[in-house]
N, CA, C and O of each residue as an XYZ file, in Angstrom:
508
protein
N       0.646     -1.251     -0.191
C      -0.027     -0.098      0.147
C       1.131      1.757     -0.016
O       2.101      2.303      0.511
N       0.371      1.930     -0.827
C       1.945      3.332     -0.961
C       1.152      4.136      0.116
O       0.264      3.634      0.805
N       1.619      5.610      0.202
C       1.498      6.654      1.590
C       0.683      7.440      1.034
O       0.450      8.420      1.742
N      -0.065      7.427     -0.326
C      -1.039      8.454     -0.552
C      -2.773      7.340     -0.217
O      -3.866      7.905     -0.190
N      -2.593      5.461      0.037
C      -3.753      4.955      0.169
C      -3.400      4.645      1.692
O      -4.364      4.234      2.338
N      -2.305      4.755      2.324
C      -2.755      4.677      3.671
C      -3.334      5.996      4.585
O      -3.879      6.074      5.686
N      -2.937      6.974      3.566
C      -3.487      8.544      4.662
C      -4.754      8.271      4.206
O      -5.542      8.303      5.151
N      -5.476      7.925      2.785
C      -6.665      7.473      2.617
C      -7.666      6.825      3.222
O      -8.863      7.054      3.397
N      -6.665      5.669      3.604
C      -7.177      4.296      4.812
C      -7.662      4.863      6.274
O      -8.684      4.510      6.863
N      -6.466      6.052      6.830
C      -6.786      6.144      7.852
C      -8.452      7.333      7.808
O      -9.532      7.221      8.388
N      -7.875      8.453      6.767
C      -9.535      8.821      6.752
C     -10.629      8.657      6.525
O     -11.465      9.560      6.576
N     -10.970      6.995      6.102
C     -11.839      6.510      5.725
C     -12.008      5.774      7.240
O     -12.964      5.003      7.324
N     -11.432      5.889      8.064
C     -11.222      5.057      9.348
C     -11.855      5.752     10.246
O     -12.611      5.223     11.060
N     -11.517      7.550     10.181
C     -12.080      8.673     10.835
C     -13.444      8.869     10.241
O     -14.201      9.457     11.013
N     -14.048      8.490      8.909
C     -15.531      8.597      8.724
C     -16.190      7.654      9.260
O     -17.284      7.767      9.814
N     -15.503      6.599      9.110
C     -16.740      5.233      9.988
C     -16.341      5.394     11.435
O     -16.556      4.494     12.247
N     -15.749      6.556     11.771
C     -15.648      6.675     13.705
C     -16.646      7.914     13.748
O     -17.068      8.410     14.793
N     -17.015      8.409     12.262
C     -17.770     10.033     12.402
C     -19.319      9.186     12.827
O     -19.984      9.335     13.852
N     -19.596      8.262     11.626
C     -20.854      7.616     11.483
C     -21.418      7.169     12.482
O     -22.599      7.222     12.825
N     -19.886      6.387     13.297
C     -20.216      5.290     14.158
C     -21.022      5.930     15.588
O     -21.900      5.463     16.314
N     -20.009      7.643     15.592
C     -20.725      8.278     17.196
C     -21.722      8.781     16.662
O     -22.630      8.712     17.490
N     -22.156      9.366     15.523
C     -23.706      9.948     14.939
C     -24.557      8.614     15.526
O     -25.598      8.766     16.166
N     -24.183      7.746     15.331
C     -25.558      6.749     15.693
C     -25.700      6.539     17.239
O     -26.702      5.995     17.702
N     -24.637      6.998     18.051
C     -24.705      7.049     19.598
C     -24.583      8.817     20.128
O     -24.239      9.294     21.210
N     -25.020      9.461     18.865
C     -25.826     10.661     19.640
C     -24.363     11.708     19.985
O     -24.318     12.849     20.445
N     -23.316     10.830     19.573
C     -21.774     11.917     20.210
C     -21.509     12.999     19.312
O     -20.645     12.666     18.501
N     -21.914     14.145     19.150
C     -22.355     15.362     18.470
C     -20.236     15.827     18.041
O     -19.538     16.045     17.051
N     -20.069     15.732     19.711
C     -18.472     16.266     19.697
C     -17.708     15.218     18.915
O     -16.961     15.623     18.024
N     -17.806     13.954     19.137
C     -17.091     12.918     18.315
C     -16.981     13.169     16.989
O     -15.975     13.415     16.323
N     -18.533     13.050     16.559
C     -18.791     13.444     15.102
C     -18.110     14.726     14.364
O     -17.011     14.517     13.849
N     -18.449     15.526     14.303
C     -17.473     16.883     14.260
C     -15.862     16.572     14.404
O     -15.214     17.131     13.520
N     -15.106     15.823     15.301
C     -13.952     15.835     15.385
C     -13.731     15.000     14.491
O     -13.054     15.321     13.515
N     -14.204     13.863     14.614
C     -13.637     12.494     13.669
C     -13.460     13.405     12.004
O     -12.399     13.463     11.383
N     -14.753     14.027     11.560
C     -15.230     15.136     10.488
C     -14.128     15.388     10.028
O     -13.686     15.070      8.923
N     -13.378     16.269     11.278
C     -12.140     17.229     10.988
C     -10.740     16.803     10.805
O      -9.773     17.387     10.315
N     -10.919     15.325     11.462
C      -9.479     14.662     11.341
C      -9.528     13.793     10.351
O      -8.589     13.126      9.915
N     -10.787     13.804      9.946
C     -10.852     12.589      8.140
C     -10.555     13.609      7.004
O      -9.869     13.373      6.010
N     -11.166     14.755      7.301
C     -10.430     15.903      6.511
C      -9.191     16.372      6.381
O      -8.946     17.179      5.484
N      -8.440     16.043      7.051
C      -7.320     16.634      7.382
C      -6.508     15.284      6.574
O      -5.440     15.399      5.973
N      -7.217     14.129      6.712
C      -5.997     12.843      6.241
C      -6.275     13.088      4.862
O      -5.308     12.939      4.114
N      -7.254     13.395      4.390
C      -8.127     13.535      3.077
C      -7.448     14.449      2.089
O      -7.440     14.249      0.875
N      -6.739     15.717      2.853
C      -6.224     16.045      1.890
C      -4.411     15.716      1.806
O      -3.776     15.922      0.771
N      -3.889     15.278      2.858
C      -2.700     14.457      2.917
C      -2.905     13.332      2.135
O      -1.875     12.969      1.566
N      -3.903     12.646      1.911
C      -3.514     11.496      1.069
C      -3.401     12.119     -0.473
O      -2.540     11.749     -1.271
N      -4.631     13.342     -0.819
C      -4.291     14.060     -2.172
C      -3.203     14.256     -2.572
O      -2.760     13.843     -3.644
N      -2.469     15.090     -1.546
C      -0.981     15.809     -1.374
C      -0.153     14.344     -1.776
O       0.538     14.473     -2.787
N      -0.118     13.130     -1.215
C       0.643     11.869     -1.336
C       0.416     11.640     -2.867
O       1.375     11.810     -3.620
N      -0.468     11.368     -3.232
C      -1.329     10.795     -4.304
C      -0.523     11.619     -5.756
O      -0.333     11.107     -6.859
N      -0.242     12.691     -5.414
C       0.270     13.594     -6.168
C       1.761     14.419     -5.904
O       2.025     15.619     -5.970
N       2.699     13.103     -5.541
C       3.788     13.100     -4.718
C       4.614     14.486     -4.364
O       5.769     14.825     -4.624
N       3.475     15.184     -3.618
C       4.137     16.333     -2.772
C       4.444     16.098     -1.719
O       4.108     15.005     -1.262
N       4.954     16.714     -1.172
C       5.319     16.940      0.621
C       3.946     16.829      1.125
O       2.951     17.253      0.538
N       3.977     15.956      2.766
C       2.901     16.212      3.445
C       3.449     17.307      4.817
O       4.610     17.314      5.226
N       2.557     18.006      5.263
C       2.897     19.060      6.037
C       2.348     18.184      7.150
O       1.390     17.413      7.212
N       3.729     18.752      8.413
C       3.161     17.921      9.580
C       2.028     19.258     10.233
O       2.517     19.790     11.230
N       0.911     19.726      9.898
C      -0.212     20.376     10.244
C      -1.853     20.156     10.526
O      -2.399     19.642      9.549
N      -2.320     20.298     11.104
C      -3.457     19.629     11.230
C      -4.495     20.533     10.886
O      -5.636     20.156     11.154
N      -4.353     21.636     10.353
C      -5.074     23.172      9.810
C      -6.077     23.488      8.571
O      -5.872     24.410      7.782
N      -6.767     22.938      8.527
C      -7.641     22.127      6.894
C      -7.052     23.414      6.285
O      -6.665     23.273      5.125
N      -6.884     24.797      6.891
C      -7.190     25.728      5.976
C      -5.265     25.891      5.265
O      -4.827     26.379      4.223
N      -4.626     25.250      6.390
C      -2.943     25.758      5.989
C      -3.493     24.575      4.411
O      -3.753     25.051      3.305
N      -3.537     23.355      4.672
C      -3.430     22.341      4.144
C      -4.521     22.530      2.349
O      -4.375     21.715      1.438
N      -5.163     23.324      2.287
C      -6.295     23.249      1.246
C      -5.083     24.259      0.472
O      -4.570     24.088     -0.634
N      -4.815     25.446      1.551
C      -3.524     26.229      0.352
C      -2.670     25.271     -0.179
O      -2.568     25.412     -1.398
N      -1.959     24.270      0.308
C      -0.880     23.481     -0.431
C      -1.689     22.907     -1.513
O      -1.390     22.876     -2.706
N      -2.740     22.462     -0.957
C      -3.177     21.412     -2.276
C      -3.977     22.263     -3.297
O      -4.479     21.804     -4.323
N      -4.044     23.661     -2.864
C      -4.758     24.531     -4.509
C      -3.476     24.976     -5.402
O      -3.520     25.580     -6.474
N      -2.408     24.565     -4.752
C      -1.452     24.714     -5.284
C      -1.190     23.507     -6.901
O      -0.518     23.697     -7.914
N      -2.018     22.382     -6.504
C      -1.697     21.151     -7.154
C      -3.464     21.522     -8.126
O      -3.673     21.633     -9.334
N      -4.000     21.576     -7.460
C      -5.517     21.985     -8.073
C      -6.205     22.908     -7.773
O      -6.805     22.874     -6.698
N      -6.343     24.192     -8.784
C      -6.573     25.339     -8.126
C      -8.370     25.373     -8.063
O      -9.095     26.281     -7.658
N      -8.676     24.251     -8.532
C     -10.464     24.475     -8.314
C     -10.828     24.175     -6.883
O     -11.887     24.490     -6.341
N      -9.690     23.443     -6.269
C     -10.109     23.398     -4.757
C     -10.076     24.352     -3.840
O     -10.129     24.079     -2.641
N      -9.998     25.392     -4.225
C     -10.028     26.698     -3.686
C     -11.585     26.898     -3.029
O     -11.902     27.351     -1.929
N     -12.598     26.282     -4.354
C     -13.736     26.400     -3.554
C     -14.249     25.759     -2.405
O     -15.426     25.844     -2.054
N     -13.272     25.045     -1.750
C     -13.438     24.204     -0.310
C     -13.291     25.461      0.723
O     -13.805     25.319      1.833
N     -12.703     26.527      0.459
C     -12.048     27.545      1.631
C     -13.448     27.528      2.435
O     -13.105     27.076      3.527
N     -14.864     27.778      2.499
C     -15.713     27.965      3.250
C     -15.907     26.354      3.949
O     -16.096     26.316      5.164
N     -15.864     25.211      3.276
C     -16.048     24.515      4.064
C     -14.878     23.864      5.057
O     -15.186     23.217      6.058
N     -13.557     24.103      4.676
C     -12.606     24.101      5.439
C     -12.383     25.050      7.103
O     -11.780     24.659      8.103
N     -13.127     26.388      6.882
C     -13.651     26.970      7.772
C     -14.588     26.032      9.128
O     -14.335     25.822     10.314
N     -15.885     25.601      8.099
C     -16.541     24.988      8.779
C     -15.940     24.082      9.579
O     -16.036     24.357     10.775
N     -15.479     23.305      9.375
C     -14.578     21.970     10.059
C     -13.845     22.433     11.192
O     -14.095     22.335     12.394
N     -12.673     23.078     10.438
C     -12.105     23.762     11.220
C     -12.289     24.118     12.678
O     -11.584     23.740     13.614
N     -13.483     25.005     12.725
C     -14.042     25.206     13.778
C     -13.852     23.958     15.453
O     -13.814     24.250     16.648
N     -13.772     22.527     14.698
C     -13.857     21.646     15.438
C     -12.649     21.184     16.619
O     -12.581     20.650     17.726
N     -11.712     21.820     15.502
C     -10.158     20.993     16.275
C      -9.938     21.165     17.202
O     -10.045     20.188     17.942
N      -9.544     22.306     17.748
C      -9.094     22.866     19.310
C     -10.235     22.320     20.462
O     -10.027     21.400     21.254
N     -11.654     23.222     20.340
C     -12.588     23.273     21.505
C     -12.770     21.357     21.801
O     -12.885     20.608     22.770
N     -12.712     21.260     20.506
C     -13.514     19.545     20.916
C     -12.825     18.158     21.090
O     -13.262     17.008     21.074
N     -10.761     19.049     21.378
C      -9.777     18.164     21.045
C      -9.607     17.872     22.871
O      -9.528     16.830     23.523
N      -9.601     19.352     23.265
C      -9.255     19.784     24.729
C     -10.533     20.100     25.569
O     -10.673     21.320     25.482
N     -11.601     19.544     26.395
C     -12.598     20.041     26.756
C     -12.132     21.382     28.184
O     -12.893     21.615     29.122
N     -10.847     22.030     28.006
C     -10.843     22.999     29.006
C     -10.696     23.796     27.996
O     -11.300     24.843     28.231
N     -10.155     23.810     26.926
C     -10.216     24.741     25.473
C     -11.787     25.314     25.232
O     -11.908     26.148     24.335
N     -12.885     24.955     25.908
C     -14.248     25.518     25.629
C     -14.201     27.022     26.295
O     -13.520     27.096     27.317
N     -14.693     27.954     25.948
C     -14.114     29.170     26.448
C     -15.650     29.078     27.667
O     -16.718     28.910     27.079
N     -15.716     29.161     28.898
C     -16.104     28.918     30.299
C     -17.714     29.089     29.637
O     -18.429     28.092     29.534
N     -18.241     30.593     29.165
C     -19.632     30.907     28.461
C     -20.507     30.407     27.332
O     -21.666     30.750     27.098
N     -19.469     29.201     26.416
C     -19.519     28.573     25.386
C     -20.057     27.366     25.479
O     -20.463     26.978     24.384
N     -20.242     26.538     26.438
C     -20.025     24.975     26.813
C     -21.773     24.818     26.216
O     -21.948     23.800     25.546
N     -22.570     25.393     26.337
C     -23.654     25.206     25.806
C     -23.413     25.288     23.876
O     -24.010     24.626     23.028
N     -22.584     26.097     23.723
C     -22.380     25.926     22.248
C     -22.029     25.059     21.529
O     -22.018     25.279     20.318
N     -21.444     23.215     22.276
C     -20.731     22.985     21.653
C     -21.399     22.286     20.493
O     -22.545     22.673     20.265
N     -20.925     21.347     19.724
C     -21.670     20.591     18.705
C     -23.098     19.997     18.708
O     -23.256     19.173     19.609
N     -24.446     20.266     17.726
C     -25.581     19.717     18.238
C     -25.782     18.381     16.930
O     -24.922     18.258     16.057
N     -26.784     17.644     16.972
C     -26.706     17.327     16.327
C     -27.079     17.425     14.900
O     -27.240     16.386     14.260
N     -27.256     18.778     14.251
C     -27.582     19.273     13.297
C     -25.996     19.870     13.074
O     -25.525     19.897     11.936
N     -25.381     20.243     13.994
C     -23.905     20.349     13.626
C     -22.815     19.518     13.073
O     -21.903     19.714     12.269
N     -23.355     18.217     14.003
C     -22.708     16.869     13.214
C     -23.123     16.866     11.688
O     -22.399     17.088     10.718
N     -24.426     16.568     11.718
C     -24.857     16.112     10.369
C     -24.160     16.953      9.371
O     -23.720     16.466      8.330
N     -24.034     18.405      9.713
C     -23.735     19.414      8.653
C     -21.953     19.223      8.508
O     -21.471     19.431      7.395
N     -21.045     18.834      9.635
C     -19.870     18.213      9.450
C     -19.504     16.843      8.375
O     -18.704     16.496      7.506
N     -20.771     16.349      9.165
C     -20.576     15.004      7.833
C     -20.633     15.490      5.941
O     -19.849     15.385      4.998
N     -22.100     16.068      6.152
C     -22.170     16.502      4.310
C     -21.073     17.247      3.600
O     -20.754     17.286      2.412
N     -20.374     18.088      5.160
C     -19.191     19.000      4.318
C     -18.284     17.835      4.252
O     -17.885     17.753      3.090
N     -17.754     16.846      5.026
C     -16.423     16.075      4.569
C     -17.098     15.392      3.491
O     -16.366     15.346      2.502
N     -18.338     14.789      3.293
C     -18.513     14.223      1.812
C     -18.277     15.167      0.847
O     -17.525     14.883     -0.085
N     -18.837     16.329      0.923
C     -18.576     17.045     -0.014
C     -16.822     17.208     -0.671
O     -16.445     17.051     -1.832
N     -16.128     17.519      0.374
C     -14.819     17.712      0.391
C     -13.764     16.541     -0.088
O     -12.632     16.620     -0.565
N     -14.651     15.363      0.253
C     -13.682     13.901     -0.187
C     -14.277     14.095     -2.066
O     -13.528     14.017     -3.040
N     -15.428     14.290     -2.096
C     -15.580     14.189     -3.678
C     -14.671     15.271     -4.420
O     -14.146     14.956     -5.488
N     -14.470     16.564     -3.867
C     -13.969     16.923     -4.557
C     -12.515     17.049     -4.666
O     -11.818     17.871     -5.260
N     -12.241     16.069     -3.973
C     -10.607     15.147     -3.411
C     -10.388     13.906     -4.387
O      -9.272     13.554     -4.770
N     -11.789     13.176     -4.807
C     -11.963     12.210     -5.762
C     -11.499     11.287     -4.810
O     -10.635     10.511     -5.220
N     -11.915     11.159     -3.452
C     -11.555     10.028     -2.625
C     -12.635      9.307     -1.906
O     -12.511      8.825     -0.780
N     -13.870      9.264     -2.756
C     -14.813      8.671     -2.319
C     -14.855      7.142     -3.181
O     -15.735      6.317     -2.932
């Protein structure tokens, strides 16, 4: 299995975990796993094009690098911002601002995160 396939396989595992979390009503985990799947999907895209894989987890940074390989991917910018907001607050519970504990992801947010991930994977031709 080449490096691109490994990145894609790990991204698919994150997607499956997000779907499993959705069935359990774990909205935080759906969003976090969707964000992680997006990161690995971008890295699979880069690997398949023999580009260096940066040691970053921020979707907007990864997107900028991917756009160099395919300018059409610039259309994913809003999607990246949508998923990016889940990285830190859902990874570290003490990173959620005190007054915003009730603003953690809802079922609607989780569904939107999965839909965004599906669109991103389709654009990257990873479906």
